[in-house]
VEXDO-24418 format. One record per residue: residue number from 1; residue in one letter; x, y, z of N, C-alpha, C, O, CB in turn. Coordinates in steps of 0.2 Angstrom, whole numbers. Glycine has a CB too. Layout:
residues N
[NUM "a" [X Y Z] [X Y Z] [X Y Z] [X Y Z] [X Y Z]]
...
***
This chain:
residues 241
[1 "m" [217 1149 -910] [214 1143 -909] [219 1138 -905] [225 1137 -907] [212 1140 -915]]
[2 "s" [215 1135 -899] [220 1131 -895] [221 1124 -898] [216 1121 -899] [218 1130 -888]]
[3 "q" [227 1121 -898] [228 1114 -901] [227 1109 -896] [229 1110 -890] [236 1114 -904]]
[4 "q" [224 1104 -897] [223 1098 -893] [229 1094 -891] [233 1092 -895] [218 1094 -896]]
[5 "s" [230 1094 -885] [236 1092 -882] [236 1083 -883] [231 1079 -883] [237 1094 -873]]
[6 "r" [243 1081 -885] [243 1074 -887] [246 1071 -881] [251 1073 -878] [248 1072 -894]]
[7 "t" [242 1065 -879] [245 1061 -874] [251 1057 -875] [251 1053 -880] [241 1057 -872]]
[8 "v" [256 1059 -871] [263 1055 -872] [263 1049 -867] [262 1050 -861] [270 1060 -871]]
[9 "k" [265 1043 -869] [264 1037 -865] [272 1034 -865] [276 1034 -870] [259 1033 -868]]
[10 "h" [274 1031 -860] [279 1028 -860] [279 1022 -866] [274 1018 -867] [281 1025 -854]]
[11 "p" [285 1021 -870] [284 1016 -875] [281 1009 -874] [277 1007 -878] [290 1015 -877]]
[12 "d" [284 1006 -867] [281 1000 -865] [273 1000 -865] [269 996 -867] [285 997 -858]]
[13 "e" [271 1006 -862] [264 1006 -861] [261 1005 -867] [256 1001 -867] [262 1012 -858]]
[14 "r" [263 1011 -872] [260 1011 -878] [260 1004 -882] [255 1002 -885] [263 1016 -883]]
[15 "r" [266 1001 -882] [266 994 -885] [261 990 -882] [258 987 -886] [273 991 -884]]
[16 "d" [260 989 -876] [255 984 -872] [249 986 -874] [244 981 -874] [255 985 -866]]
[17 "e" [247 992 -875] [240 995 -877] [239 992 -885] [233 990 -887] [239 1005 -877]]
[18 "i" [244 993 -889] [242 991 -895] [242 983 -896] [237 980 -899] [247 993 -900]]
[19 "v" [246 979 -892] [246 972 -892] [240 970 -890] [237 965 -893] [251 969 -888]]
[20 "s" [237 973 -884] [231 971 -881] [224 973 -886] [220 969 -887] [230 975 -873]]
[21 "a" [225 978 -889] [219 980 -894] [220 975 -900] [214 971 -901] [220 988 -898]]
[22 "a" [226 973 -903] [226 968 -906] [223 962 -905] [220 959 -909] [232 967 -907]]
[23 "r" [225 960 -899] [222 953 -896] [215 953 -896] [211 948 -897] [226 951 -889]]
[24 "v" [212 959 -894] [204 959 -893] [201 959 -900] [196 956 -902] [201 966 -889]]
[25 "l" [204 962 -905] [201 963 -912] [203 956 -916] [199 954 -920] [205 969 -917]]
[26 "f" [208 952 -915] [209 946 -917] [204 941 -915] [202 936 -918] [216 944 -915]]
[27 "a" [202 942 -908] [197 937 -906] [189 939 -909] [185 935 -910] [198 937 -897]]
[28 "t" [189 945 -910] [182 947 -912] [181 946 -920] [176 944 -922] [180 954 -911]]
[29 "r" [187 947 -923] [187 948 -931] [190 943 -935] [188 942 -940] [189 954 -932]]
[30 "g" [195 939 -931] [200 935 -934] [205 939 -936] [205 945 -937] [197 932 -939]]
[31 "v" [212 935 -937] [218 938 -938] [218 942 -945] [220 947 -945] [224 933 -937]]
[32 "h" [216 938 -950] [216 941 -957] [211 947 -958] [212 950 -963] [215 936 -961]]
[33 "a" [206 947 -954] [201 953 -956] [203 959 -951] [199 963 -951] [193 950 -954]]
[34 "t" [208 959 -948] [210 965 -943] [215 968 -947] [220 965 -949] [212 964 -936]]
[35 "t" [214 976 -947] [219 980 -950] [222 985 -945] [219 986 -940] [216 983 -956]]
[36 "f" [228 987 -947] [231 992 -943] [227 998 -942] [228 1002 -937] [238 993 -946]]
[37 "q" [223 1000 -945] [219 1005 -945] [213 1004 -939] [211 1009 -935] [216 1007 -952]]
[38 "q" [210 998 -938] [205 996 -934] [210 996 -927] [207 997 -922] [202 989 -937]]
[39 "i" [215 994 -927] [219 993 -921] [220 1000 -919] [219 1002 -913] [226 989 -921]]
[40 "a" [223 1005 -923] [224 1012 -921] [217 1015 -918] [217 1019 -912] [226 1017 -929]]
[41 "d" [212 1014 -921] [205 1016 -919] [204 1013 -912] [202 1017 -907] [199 1014 -923]]
[42 "h" [205 1008 -911] [203 1004 -905] [208 1007 -899] [205 1008 -893] [205 995 -906]]
[43 "v" [214 1009 -900] [219 1011 -896] [218 1019 -894] [220 1022 -889] [226 1010 -899]]
[44 "g" [215 1022 -900] [214 1030 -900] [221 1034 -902] [223 1039 -899] [211 1032 -893]]
[45 "c" [224 1031 -907] [230 1033 -908] [231 1033 -917] [226 1031 -921] [236 1029 -904]]
[46 "t" [236 1035 -919] [237 1036 -927] [239 1028 -930] [241 1024 -926] [244 1042 -929]]
[47 "r" [237 1027 -936] [239 1020 -939] [248 1020 -939] [251 1015 -938] [236 1019 -947]]
[48 "g" [251 1027 -940] [257 1027 -941] [261 1025 -934] [267 1023 -934] [259 1034 -943]]
[49 "l" [258 1026 -928] [260 1024 -923] [261 1017 -921] [265 1014 -919] [255 1027 -918]]
[50 "v" [255 1014 -924] [254 1007 -924] [260 1003 -928] [264 998 -926] [247 1004 -926]]
[51 "y" [262 1005 -934] [267 1004 -938] [273 1004 -935] [278 1000 -935] [267 1008 -943]]
[52 "h" [274 1010 -930] [281 1012 -927] [282 1007 -922] [288 1005 -922] [281 1019 -923]]
[53 "y" [277 1003 -918] [278 1000 -914] [278 992 -915] [282 988 -912] [273 1001 -909]]
[54 "a" [274 990 -921] [273 984 -923] [278 982 -929] [280 977 -930] [266 982 -924]]
[55 "g" [278 987 -933] [283 986 -940] [278 983 -946] [278 986 -951] [289 981 -938]]
[56 "s" [275 977 -944] [271 974 -949] [266 969 -945] [267 967 -940] [275 971 -954]]
[57 "m" [261 968 -949] [256 964 -946] [258 957 -944] [256 955 -939] [250 963 -950]]
[58 "p" [263 953 -948] [266 946 -945] [270 948 -938] [269 944 -933] [271 942 -951]]
[59 "t" [273 954 -938] [277 955 -932] [272 956 -926] [273 953 -920] [281 961 -932]]
[60 "l" [266 959 -927] [262 961 -922] [258 954 -920] [257 953 -914] [256 966 -925]]
[61 "v" [258 950 -926] [253 944 -924] [258 939 -919] [256 936 -914] [251 939 -932]]
[62 "d" [265 940 -921] [270 936 -917] [270 938 -909] [271 935 -904] [277 937 -921]]
[63 "m" [268 946 -909] [268 949 -903] [262 946 -898] [263 945 -892] [267 956 -904]]
[64 "v" [257 945 -902] [251 944 -898] [251 936 -896] [249 934 -891] [244 946 -902]]
[65 "l" [254 932 -901] [254 925 -899] [258 924 -894] [257 919 -890] [255 922 -904]]
[66 "a" [265 928 -893] [269 927 -887] [266 929 -881] [268 927 -876] [276 931 -888]]
[67 "v" [261 934 -881] [258 936 -875] [253 930 -873] [251 930 -867] [255 943 -875]]
[68 "c" [250 927 -877] [244 923 -876] [248 917 -874] [245 914 -869] [241 922 -883]]
[69 "v" [254 915 -876] [257 909 -873] [260 910 -866] [259 906 -862] [263 906 -878]]
[70 "a" [263 917 -865] [265 918 -859] [259 918 -854] [260 915 -848] [268 924 -860]]
[71 "d" [253 920 -855] [246 920 -851] [245 913 -850] [243 911 -844] [240 924 -855]]
[72 "f" [245 908 -855] [244 901 -854] [248 898 -849] [246 894 -844] [244 898 -860]]
[73 "a" [255 900 -850] [260 897 -845] [259 900 -837] [261 897 -833] [266 899 -848]]
[74 "a" [256 907 -837] [255 909 -830] [250 906 -827] [250 905 -821] [255 917 -830]]
[75 "d" [245 905 -831] [239 901 -828] [241 895 -826] [238 892 -821] [233 900 -833]]
[76 "l" [245 891 -830] [247 885 -827] [251 885 -820] [249 881 -816] [252 883 -832]]
[77 "r" [256 889 -820] [259 891 -813] [254 892 -808] [255 890 -803] [263 897 -813]]
[78 "e" [249 896 -810] [244 898 -804] [240 891 -803] [239 890 -797] [239 904 -806]]
[79 "w" [238 888 -808] [235 881 -807] [240 876 -802] [237 872 -798] [233 877 -814]]
[80 "d" [246 876 -803] [251 872 -799] [251 874 -792] [252 870 -787] [258 872 -801]]
[81 "r" [250 882 -790] [251 885 -785] [245 883 -780] [246 882 -774] [252 891 -786]]
[82 "l" [239 883 -784] [233 883 -780] [230 876 -778] [226 876 -774] [229 886 -783]]
[83 "r" [232 871 -783] [229 865 -783] [230 862 -776] [235 863 -773] [232 861 -788]]
[84 "v" [225 858 -773] [225 855 -767] [230 849 -766] [229 845 -770] [218 853 -764]]
[85 "r" [235 848 -762] [239 842 -763] [235 836 -761] [231 837 -756] [247 843 -759]]
[86 "g" [235 831 -764] [231 825 -762] [225 825 -767] [221 820 -767] [230 826 -754]]
[87 "d" [223 831 -769] [216 830 -773] [218 831 -781] [217 836 -784] [211 836 -771]]
[88 "i" [219 824 -784] [221 824 -790] [215 825 -794] [215 828 -800] [224 817 -792]]
[89 "d" [209 822 -792] [203 824 -796] [201 831 -797] [199 833 -803] [198 820 -793]]
[90 "g" [202 834 -793] [201 842 -793] [206 846 -797] [204 850 -802] [202 846 -786]]
[91 "a" [212 843 -797] [217 846 -801] [218 844 -808] [220 848 -811] [222 844 -799]]
[92 "v" [216 839 -810] [213 836 -816] [207 841 -819] [207 843 -825] [211 828 -815]]
[93 "r" [202 842 -815] [197 845 -817] [199 852 -819] [198 855 -825] [191 845 -812]]
[94 "d" [203 855 -815] [204 863 -816] [209 864 -822] [209 869 -825] [207 865 -809]]
[95 "y" [213 858 -822] [219 858 -828] [214 858 -835] [216 862 -840] [224 849 -826]]
[96 "i" [209 853 -835] [205 854 -842] [202 860 -843] [202 863 -848] [199 849 -841]]
[97 "a" [199 863 -838] [196 870 -838] [201 875 -841] [200 878 -846] [194 874 -832]]
[98 "l" [207 875 -839] [212 879 -841] [214 878 -848] [214 883 -851] [218 877 -838]]
[99 "f" [214 872 -850] [216 871 -857] [210 873 -861] [211 875 -867] [218 865 -858]]
[100 "r" [204 873 -859] [198 876 -863] [198 884 -864] [195 886 -868] [192 874 -861]]
[101 "r" [200 887 -859] [200 893 -859] [206 897 -864] [205 902 -867] [202 895 -852]]
[102 "h" [211 893 -865] [217 894 -869] [217 892 -876] [222 893 -880] [222 892 -866]]
[103 "l" [212 889 -877] [212 886 -885] [209 892 -889] [204 894 -887] [208 879 -887]]
[104 "p" [213 893 -895] [211 897 -900] [206 894 -905] [206 888 -906] [217 900 -903]]
[105 "g" [201 898 -907] [195 896 -911] [199 897 -918] [204 901 -919] [188 900 -910]]
[106 "r" [196 893 -923] [199 893 -930] [192 893 -934] [189 888 -933] [205 886 -932]]
[107 "s" [191 897 -939] [185 897 -941] [185 900 -949] [187 906 -950] [179 900 -936]]
[108 "a" [183 896 -954] [183 899 -961] [178 904 -962] [179 908 -966] [182 893 -965]]
[109 "d" [172 903 -959] [166 907 -962] [166 913 -957] [160 916 -957] [159 902 -962]]
[110 "g" [170 915 -953] [171 921 -950] [167 921 -942] [167 926 -938] [167 927 -954]]
[111 "d" [164 915 -940] [162 915 -934] [167 911 -929] [170 906 -932] [154 912 -934]]
[112 "a" [166 913 -923] [170 910 -918] [168 902 -916] [162 901 -914] [169 914 -911]]
[113 "d" [172 898 -918] [169 890 -915] [169 890 -907] [170 894 -903] [174 884 -918]]
[114 "a" [166 884 -906] [164 884 -899] [170 883 -894] [170 884 -888] [160 878 -897]]
[115 "l" [177 882 -897] [182 883 -892] [185 890 -892] [189 891 -888] [187 878 -893]]
[116 "g" [184 894 -897] [188 900 -899] [185 905 -894] [183 905 -888] [186 902 -907]]
[117 "a" [188 912 -897] [187 918 -893] [180 919 -894] [176 915 -897] [191 924 -895]]
[118 "p" [177 924 -890] [170 926 -890] [168 929 -898] [173 931 -902] [169 932 -885]]
[119 "a" [163 928 -899] [161 930 -906] [159 937 -907] [159 940 -912] [155 927 -908]]
[120 "s" [158 941 -900] [156 948 -901] [161 953 -898] [165 951 -893] [149 949 -899]]
[121 "a" [161 959 -899] [165 964 -895] [164 964 -889] [168 965 -884] [165 971 -897]]
[122 "e" [156 964 -887] [154 964 -880] [157 958 -876] [158 959 -870] [145 964 -881]]
[123 "a" [157 953 -879] [159 947 -875] [167 947 -874] [170 945 -869] [158 941 -879]]
[124 "a" [170 949 -879] [177 951 -878] [179 956 -872] [184 955 -868] [180 955 -883]]
[125 "a" [175 960 -872] [175 966 -867] [174 962 -860] [178 962 -855] [170 973 -868]]
[126 "e" [169 959 -860] [167 955 -853] [173 951 -851] [175 951 -846] [160 951 -855]]
[127 "a" [175 947 -856] [182 943 -855] [187 947 -852] [190 946 -847] [184 939 -862]]
[128 "a" [189 953 -855] [194 956 -854] [193 959 -846] [197 961 -842] [195 962 -859]]
[129 "a" [186 960 -844] [185 963 -838] [184 957 -832] [183 959 -826] [179 969 -838]]
[130 "e" [184 951 -833] [182 946 -829] [186 946 -823] [192 946 -824] [182 939 -833]]
[131 "p" [184 945 -817] [188 945 -812] [191 939 -810] [189 934 -814] [185 947 -806]]
[132 "a" [196 938 -806] [200 932 -803] [195 928 -801] [190 930 -797] [204 934 -798]]
[133 "s" [195 921 -802] [191 917 -799] [193 915 -791] [198 917 -789] [191 911 -802]]
[134 "a" [189 912 -788] [189 909 -781] [196 906 -781] [199 903 -785] [183 904 -779]]
[135 "a" [198 906 -774] [204 901 -772] [202 894 -774] [197 892 -773] [206 902 -765]]
[136 "g" [208 891 -777] [207 884 -778] [207 883 -786] [208 877 -788] [202 881 -774]]
[137 "t" [205 888 -789] [206 887 -796] [210 892 -799] [211 898 -797] [200 888 -799]]
[138 "a" [212 891 -806] [217 895 -809] [213 902 -811] [207 901 -813] [221 891 -815]]
[139 "r" [216 907 -811] [214 914 -814] [212 914 -821] [217 913 -824] [218 918 -813]]
[140 "p" [207 916 -824] [204 916 -830] [209 920 -834] [212 925 -831] [197 919 -829]]
[141 "t" [210 919 -840] [215 923 -845] [211 931 -845] [205 932 -847] [216 919 -852]]
[142 "p" [216 935 -844] [213 942 -844] [211 945 -850] [207 950 -850] [218 948 -841]]
[143 "l" [212 943 -856] [211 944 -862] [209 939 -867] [211 933 -866] [216 947 -865]]
[144 "p" [204 940 -871] [202 934 -875] [207 931 -880] [212 935 -882] [196 936 -880]]
[145 "v" [207 925 -881] [212 922 -885] [210 923 -893] [204 922 -894] [214 913 -884]]
[146 "p" [215 925 -897] [213 926 -904] [209 919 -908] [210 914 -907] [219 928 -908]]
[147 "r" [205 922 -912] [203 917 -916] [208 916 -923] [208 920 -927] [195 918 -918]]
[148 "v" [211 910 -922] [216 910 -928] [213 906 -934] [210 901 -934] [223 906 -925]]
[149 "d" [213 911 -939] [210 908 -946] [216 906 -950] [215 906 -956] [206 914 -950]]
[150 "d" [222 905 -948] [227 902 -952] [230 896 -949] [232 897 -944] [232 907 -954]]
[151 "a" [230 890 -952] [233 884 -950] [240 884 -947] [242 880 -943] [232 879 -955]]
[152 "g" [245 888 -951] [251 888 -949] [252 892 -942] [256 891 -938] [254 891 -954]]
[153 "l" [248 897 -941] [248 901 -935] [245 897 -929] [248 896 -924] [242 908 -935]]
[154 "y" [239 893 -930] [237 889 -926] [242 884 -923] [244 883 -917] [231 885 -929]]
[155 "v" [246 880 -928] [251 876 -926] [257 879 -922] [259 876 -917] [253 872 -931]]
[156 "r" [259 885 -924] [264 889 -921] [262 890 -913] [265 889 -908] [265 896 -925]]
[157 "y" [256 892 -912] [253 893 -905] [253 888 -901] [256 887 -896] [245 895 -905]]
[158 "v" [250 882 -904] [251 876 -901] [258 873 -898] [259 870 -893] [247 871 -905]]
[159 "d" [261 874 -903] [268 871 -903] [272 875 -896] [275 873 -891] [273 873 -911]]
[160 "a" [271 881 -898] [275 886 -893] [271 885 -885] [274 885 -880] [274 896 -896]]
[161 "s" [264 884 -885] [261 883 -879] [263 876 -876] [264 876 -870] [254 885 -880]]
[162 "v" [264 871 -879] [266 864 -877] [273 865 -874] [274 862 -868] [267 860 -883]]
[163 "v" [278 868 -877] [285 868 -874] [284 873 -868] [287 871 -863] [290 871 -880]]
[164 "a" [281 878 -868] [280 882 -861] [277 879 -856] [279 879 -850] [277 888 -862]]
[165 "l" [271 875 -858] [269 871 -852] [273 866 -849] [273 864 -843] [264 868 -854]]
[166 "l" [277 862 -854] [281 856 -852] [286 859 -847] [287 857 -842] [285 852 -858]]
[167 "e" [289 865 -850] [294 867 -844] [292 868 -838] [296 866 -834] [298 873 -846]]
[168 "i" [286 871 -837] [283 872 -831] [281 865 -826] [283 864 -820] [277 876 -832]]
[169 "l" [278 860 -830] [277 853 -827] [283 850 -825] [283 848 -820] [274 849 -832]]
[170 "e" [288 850 -829] [294 847 -827] [297 849 -821] [300 845 -818] [298 848 -832]]
[171 "t" [297 856 -819] [299 860 -813] [295 861 -808] [297 863 -802] [301 866 -815]]
[172 "t" [288 858 -809] [283 860 -803] [279 853 -802] [281 849 -797] [278 867 -804]]
[173 "t" [275 852 -805] [270 847 -804] [272 839 -804] [270 835 -801] [264 849 -809]]
[174 "i" [276 838 -809] [279 831 -810] [283 830 -804] [282 824 -801] [283 831 -818]]
[175 "p" [288 834 -802] [292 832 -796] [288 832 -790] [289 828 -786] [298 837 -795]]
[176 "a" [283 836 -790] [279 836 -783] [275 829 -783] [274 826 -778] [273 843 -783]]
[177 "y" [272 827 -789] [269 821 -790] [274 815 -788] [272 810 -784] [267 820 -797]]
[178 "a" [280 815 -790] [285 810 -789] [287 809 -781] [289 804 -779] [291 811 -793]]
[179 "e" [286 816 -778] [288 814 -771] [283 810 -766] [285 808 -761] [290 821 -768]]
[180 "r" [277 809 -769] [272 805 -765] [269 799 -768] [266 795 -766] [266 809 -763]]
[181 "h" [271 799 -775] [269 793 -779] [275 789 -784] [280 792 -786] [262 797 -784]]
[182 "r" [273 784 -784] [278 781 -791] [275 783 -797] [270 781 -799] [279 773 -790]]
[183 "i" [280 786 -801] [277 787 -808] [278 781 -812] [283 778 -814] [280 792 -811]]
[184 "e" [271 779 -815] [271 773 -818] [272 773 -825] [270 768 -828] [264 769 -816]]
[185 "i" [275 778 -829] [275 779 -835] [283 779 -838] [287 782 -834] [271 785 -837]]
[186 "s" [284 777 -842] [292 777 -845] [291 784 -850] [285 786 -851] [295 770 -850]]
[187 "h" [297 786 -851] [297 792 -856] [293 797 -854] [288 799 -858] [296 790 -862]]
[188 "v" [294 800 -848] [289 804 -845] [288 811 -850] [283 814 -852] [291 806 -838]]
[189 "r" [294 814 -851] [293 821 -856] [290 819 -863] [286 823 -865] [300 824 -858]]
[190 "e" [291 814 -865] [287 812 -872] [280 811 -871] [275 812 -876] [291 805 -876]]
[191 "t" [278 808 -865] [271 806 -864] [267 811 -863] [261 812 -864] [270 801 -859]]
[192 "f" [271 816 -859] [267 823 -858] [267 827 -864] [262 831 -865] [271 828 -852]]
[193 "v" [272 826 -868] [270 830 -875] [265 827 -879] [261 831 -881] [277 831 -880]]
[194 "v" [264 821 -880] [258 817 -883] [252 819 -879] [247 821 -883] [259 809 -882]]
[195 "l" [251 819 -873] [245 821 -869] [243 828 -871] [237 829 -872] [246 820 -862]]
[196 "l" [248 833 -871] [247 840 -871] [244 841 -879] [238 843 -880] [254 845 -870]]
[197 "h" [248 838 -884] [245 840 -891] [239 836 -892] [234 837 -896] [251 838 -896]]
[198 "g" [238 830 -888] [231 826 -889] [226 829 -887] [221 829 -890] [231 818 -885]]
[199 "l" [226 832 -881] [222 836 -877] [219 842 -882] [213 843 -884] [226 838 -870]]
[200 "i" [224 846 -884] [223 851 -888] [219 849 -894] [214 853 -896] [229 854 -889]]
[201 "g" [221 843 -898] [218 842 -904] [212 839 -903] [208 841 -907] [221 838 -908]]
[202 "l" [210 835 -898] [204 832 -897] [198 838 -896] [193 837 -898] [205 828 -891]]
[203 "m" [200 843 -891] [196 848 -890] [195 853 -896] [190 856 -897] [199 853 -884]]
[204 "r" [200 853 -900] [199 857 -906] [194 854 -912] [191 858 -915] [205 858 -908]]
[205 "t" [195 847 -912] [190 844 -918] [185 841 -915] [181 839 -919] [194 839 -922]]
[206 "q" [184 840 -908] [178 838 -905] [176 841 -899] [176 839 -893] [178 831 -903]]
[207 "p" [175 847 -900] [173 853 -895] [169 850 -890] [169 852 -884] [170 860 -897]]
[208 "e" [163 846 -891] [158 844 -888] [160 838 -882] [156 836 -878] [153 842 -893]]
[209 "v" [166 836 -883] [169 830 -879] [168 833 -871] [170 839 -870] [178 828 -881]]
[210 "s" [166 829 -867] [165 832 -859] [172 832 -855] [177 829 -857] [158 827 -855]]
[211 "d" [171 835 -851] [177 836 -846] [179 829 -843] [185 828 -842] [176 840 -841]]
[212 "d" [173 825 -842] [174 819 -839] [178 814 -843] [182 810 -841] [166 816 -837]]
[213 "v" [177 814 -850] [181 810 -854] [188 813 -854] [192 809 -853] [179 810 -862]]
[214 "l" [189 820 -855] [197 822 -855] [199 820 -848] [205 818 -848] [198 830 -856]]
[215 "a" [196 820 -843] [200 819 -837] [201 812 -836] [206 810 -834] [196 820 -830]]
[216 "d" [197 807 -839] [198 801 -840] [204 799 -845] [208 795 -843] [193 798 -843]]
[217 "l" [205 802 -850] [210 801 -854] [217 804 -851] [222 801 -853] [209 804 -861]]
[218 "v" [217 809 -846] [223 811 -842] [225 805 -838] [231 803 -837] [222 818 -838]]
[219 "r" [220 803 -835] [222 797 -829] [225 791 -833] [230 789 -830] [216 795 -825]]
[220 "q" [221 789 -839] [224 784 -842] [231 785 -845] [236 781 -845] [219 783 -847]]
[221 "t" [232 791 -848] [239 792 -852] [244 792 -846] [249 789 -847] [239 799 -856]]
[222 "l" [243 795 -840] [248 796 -835] [248 790 -830] [252 790 -826] [247 803 -831]]
[223 "r" [243 786 -831] [242 780 -826] [242 782 -819] [246 780 -814] [249 775 -827]]
[224 "l" [238 787 -818] [237 790 -811] [233 784 -807] [229 781 -810] [233 797 -811]]
[225 "a" [235 783 -800] [232 778 -797] [225 779 -796] [222 784 -794] [236 777 -790]]
[226 "p" [221 773 -797] [214 774 -797] [212 773 -789] [216 771 -785] [210 769 -804]]
[227 "n" [206 775 -788] [203 775 -781] [196 770 -782] [191 772 -785] [201 782 -779]]
[228 "p" [197 763 -781] [191 759 -782] [185 762 -779] [180 761 -782] [193 753 -780]]
[229 "s" [185 765 -774] [179 767 -770] [175 774 -773] [170 776 -772] [182 768 -763]]
[230 "r" [179 776 -778] [178 782 -781] [171 781 -785] [171 777 -789] [184 785 -785]]
[231 "g" [166 784 -783] [159 784 -787] [159 788 -794] [164 791 -796] [154 786 -782]]
[232 "p" [154 786 -798] [154 790 -804] [153 797 -803] [154 801 -807] [148 788 -809]]
[233 "g" [150 799 -798] [150 807 -796] [156 810 -797] [157 816 -798] [147 808 -790]]
[234 "r" [162 807 -795] [169 809 -796] [170 814 -790] [173 819 -791] [170 812 -804]]
[235 "d" [167 814 -785] [167 819 -780] [172 817 -774] [172 820 -768] [160 822 -777]]
[236 "q" [175 811 -775] [180 809 -770] [187 810 -773] [188 810 -779] [179 802 -767]]
[237 "s" [192 812 -768] [199 813 -770] [202 807 -771] [201 802 -768] [203 816 -765]]
[238 "l" [207 806 -775] [211 799 -777] [215 799 -771] [216 793 -769] [216 800 -784]]
[239 "e" [217 803 -767] [222 803 -761] [219 805 -756] [213 806 -756] [228 807 -762]]
[240 "g" [223 805 -749] [221 809 -743] [218 804 -739] [216 805 -733] [215 815 -744]]
[241 "e" [218 797 -741] [217 792 -735] [221 792 -730] [221 788 -725] [216 785 -737]]
***
């Protein structure tokens, strides 16, 4: 009898597979409803191999959250790279869309809520395969965001994301804005912390809030220079005169 050959992969590749599988299952089932056996089945390996790379479910959750935060930060860097200098309106709109993509859902009844990950495995697979967006907007996250069914995990994810995003803003977007405009706010870092936490909290508790309202809140908080000629259609840039 011939023995079926076992596929041997580099440890980093296998670890990435396990983390990616956990991320998809956390999105479709929730963190607490996912087991190591389900992750092993998704990867096509043994449960023991998942234990070997993850050690425990809390460790695997930490690994997934770290990857999600890193993707959030990478999308922000891409947003800063692609934004059109002088088009503050467009930058704010894309900024809001980026936040919506990376907010995890949290639901006690097992259904993904409006801001969370896709509610089905099919939707998660589509999200994982979604191509990059057109130039001028940030690239969509390559894998779904976990549905966080634990308040402590949600807070950890949000706190880590805010720290990562703030570090990027302080070295890219804020200095670039300051080169062209006077910054009208005091306590810049603290104001951005309040803004980031506030946007996430509002989107989480009031998911139906419109992008226009969120954009206005960004403008008001940061005291971005208004354009009196800008109509309600918001199709004019704030700058570029």
